C-alpha positions as CSV (number, residue, x, y, z in Angstrom):
1,M,-14.6,-20.1,24.5
2,K,-15.0,-22.6,21.7
3,Y,-16.7,-21.9,18.4
4,P,-17.6,-24.8,16.0
5,V,-16.9,-24.2,12.3
6,A,-20.2,-25.0,10.7
7,S,-20.6,-23.1,7.4
8,S,-17.1,-23.2,5.9
9,L,-17.1,-26.3,3.7
10,R,-13.4,-26.8,3.8
11,H,-13.2,-26.7,7.6
12,K,-16.6,-27.9,8.7
13,G,-16.3,-29.9,11.9
14,K,-13.2,-28.1,13.2
15,T,-13.4,-25.7,16.2
16,I,-11.8,-22.3,16.9
17,E,-10.9,-21.9,20.6
18,L,-10.3,-18.4,21.9
19,D,-8.1,-18.1,25.1
20,A,-8.7,-14.5,26.3
21,T,-6.2,-14.8,29.1
22,R,-3.3,-15.9,26.9
23,E,-4.6,-14.0,23.8
24,I,-4.3,-17.0,21.6
25,I,-6.5,-18.5,19.0
26,T,-6.2,-22.3,18.5
27,L,-7.6,-24.4,15.7
28,I,-8.9,-27.8,17.0
29,G,-9.2,-30.6,14.4
30,I,-12.2,-32.9,13.9
31,N,-10.7,-35.5,16.3
32,G,-10.1,-32.9,19.0
33,E,-6.4,-32.4,18.3
34,A,-4.8,-29.0,18.4
35,M,-3.8,-28.2,14.9
36,G,-2.0,-24.9,15.6
37,N,-2.4,-21.5,17.2
38,L,-1.9,-17.8,16.6
39,S,-1.4,-14.9,18.9
40,W,-4.0,-12.1,18.7
41,D,-1.3,-9.7,17.7
42,F,-0.6,-11.8,14.6
43,V,-4.3,-12.1,13.7
44,I,-4.8,-8.4,14.1
45,D,-1.7,-7.6,12.0
46,Q,-3.0,-9.8,9.2
47,I,-6.4,-8.2,9.3
48,L,-4.9,-4.7,9.1
49,A,-2.4,-5.7,6.4
50,Y,-5.1,-6.9,4.0
51,R,-7.7,-4.3,4.6
52,K,-8.4,-1.8,1.8
53,P,-7.3,1.7,2.4
54,P,-10.2,3.9,3.5
55,V,-11.9,5.5,0.6
56,S,-12.5,9.1,1.2
57,R,-13.4,11.8,-1.2
58,E,-11.4,14.2,0.9
59,A,-8.3,12.1,1.0
60,R,-7.0,13.1,-2.4
61,T,-7.4,16.7,-3.5
62,E,-5.0,16.7,-6.4
63,P,-5.5,15.1,-9.9
64,R,-3.5,12.0,-10.6
65,V,-2.7,9.6,-13.5
66,T,-1.4,6.1,-13.9
67,L,2.1,6.3,-15.2
68,A,5.2,4.1,-14.9
69,F,8.5,5.7,-14.1
70,R,11.6,5.1,-12.0
71,V,11.8,6.1,-8.3
72,K,14.5,6.0,-5.7
73,Y,13.7,6.4,-2.0
74,K,15.5,6.4,1.3
75,T,14.3,6.1,4.9
76,P,15.6,8.3,7.7
77,E,17.6,5.2,8.9
78,G,19.4,5.1,5.6
79,Q,17.7,2.2,3.9
80,Q,17.8,2.8,0.2
81,F,15.4,1.4,-2.4
82,E,14.9,1.6,-6.1
83,S,11.6,0.7,-7.7
84,R,8.9,1.7,-10.2
85,A,6.2,4.1,-9.5
86,G,2.8,3.3,-10.9
87,G,1.1,6.7,-10.7
88,I,1.6,10.3,-9.8
89,G,-0.3,13.4,-8.9
90,G,0.3,16.8,-7.4
91,G,-0.2,15.3,-3.9
92,G,2.1,12.2,-4.2
93,L,2.9,9.0,-6.0
94,F,2.4,5.3,-5.8
95,I,5.5,3.1,-5.4
96,E,5.3,-0.5,-6.4
97,S,6.9,-2.8,-3.8
98,Q,6.6,-6.4,-2.7
99,A,7.5,-5.2,0.8
100,P,5.8,-1.8,1.4
101,L,7.1,0.2,4.3
102,P,4.7,1.0,7.2
103,V,2.3,3.8,7.1
104,G,3.9,6.9,8.6
105,T,7.4,6.1,7.3
106,K,9.2,9.3,6.1
107,L,11.0,9.1,2.8
108,S,13.5,11.1,0.7
109,L,12.5,10.6,-2.9
110,E,14.0,11.0,-6.3
111,F,11.9,10.3,-9.3
112,S,12.5,10.4,-13.1
113,L,9.5,11.4,-15.3
114,P,9.3,9.8,-18.7
115,E,9.8,13.1,-20.6
116,H,13.3,13.5,-19.2
117,A,14.3,10.0,-18.0
118,N,17.8,10.9,-17.0
119,E,16.8,13.9,-14.8
120,W,16.1,13.1,-11.2
121,L,13.6,15.2,-9.3
122,A,13.8,15.4,-5.5
123,A,10.9,15.5,-2.9
124,K,10.1,14.3,0.6
125,G,7.1,12.3,1.5
126,V,5.4,10.0,4.0
127,V,3.8,6.6,3.4
128,A,0.1,7.4,3.6
129,W,-1.4,4.0,2.8
130,V,-0.2,0.5,1.9
131,C,-1.6,-2.1,-0.5
132,P,0.1,-5.4,0.7
133,K,-1.0,-7.5,-2.3
134,A,-2.3,-7.0,-5.8
135,D,-6.0,-6.6,-6.2
136,Q,-8.5,-5.5,-8.8
137,Y,-7.7,-1.9,-8.2
138,T,-4.0,-2.0,-8.1
139,F,-1.8,-3.9,-10.5
140,S,0.9,-4.4,-8.0
141,P,1.4,-4.3,-4.2
142,G,3.0,-1.1,-3.0
143,M,2.4,2.1,-1.0
144,G,0.9,5.5,-1.6
145,V,3.3,8.3,-0.7
146,R,2.0,11.8,0.1
147,F,4.4,14.6,-0.7
148,T,5.4,16.6,2.4
149,D,8.1,18.8,0.8
150,I,8.3,19.3,-3.0
151,A,9.8,22.3,-4.7
152,P,7.1,24.5,-6.4
153,D,8.8,24.1,-9.8
154,I,8.8,20.3,-9.5
155,R,5.2,20.3,-8.4
156,T,4.3,22.5,-11.3
157,R,6.0,20.1,-13.7
158,V,4.1,17.1,-12.2
159,L,0.8,19.0,-12.4
160,E,1.5,19.9,-16.0
161,L,2.3,16.3,-16.9
162,V,-0.8,15.1,-15.2
163,K,-3.0,17.7,-17.0
164,S,-1.5,16.8,-20.4
165,L,-2.0,13.1,-19.9
166,Q,-5.6,13.7,-18.7
167,E,-6.3,15.7,-21.8
168,V,-4.9,12.9,-24.0
169,G,-7.1,10.4,-22.2
170,H,-10.2,12.5,-22.6
171,S,-9.6,13.2,-26.3
172,A,-9.1,9.4,-26.9
173,A,-12.3,8.5,-25.1
């Protein structure tokens, strides 16, 4: 099936051709020449990569704050990374990354809270959502990691820090 491009000012006059048998999308130029094509897999992957994570009031049950601190993480395959976290709460943290890992990736984490920068706290987590590029809601691309295993005393420290920072924010407002 062919679909003329009519309302896009930059591409008016071109045609999109869908080949359902081969699952390919081809861009046809104004003079009828094939300008390039993409597989449906690639187009679907791009759509999924740039969609916003679903906003759900039930998704996050723990309070959280924006806070920059160091984080190290490792995949089950042994890949090791070091980055900066941009926020934390009792339920997880946000890791800034130009190449976020896929949703569902299990991670072993170590993070260092600003109050004790040389003390590394351990936890396990799973990538819950990905922000592949910066947008108006996130300063940096990265991934939201939900804690799956965190020691009660570490979780308590995180919650106490979140609470204290929220109180400071409320008194300044």
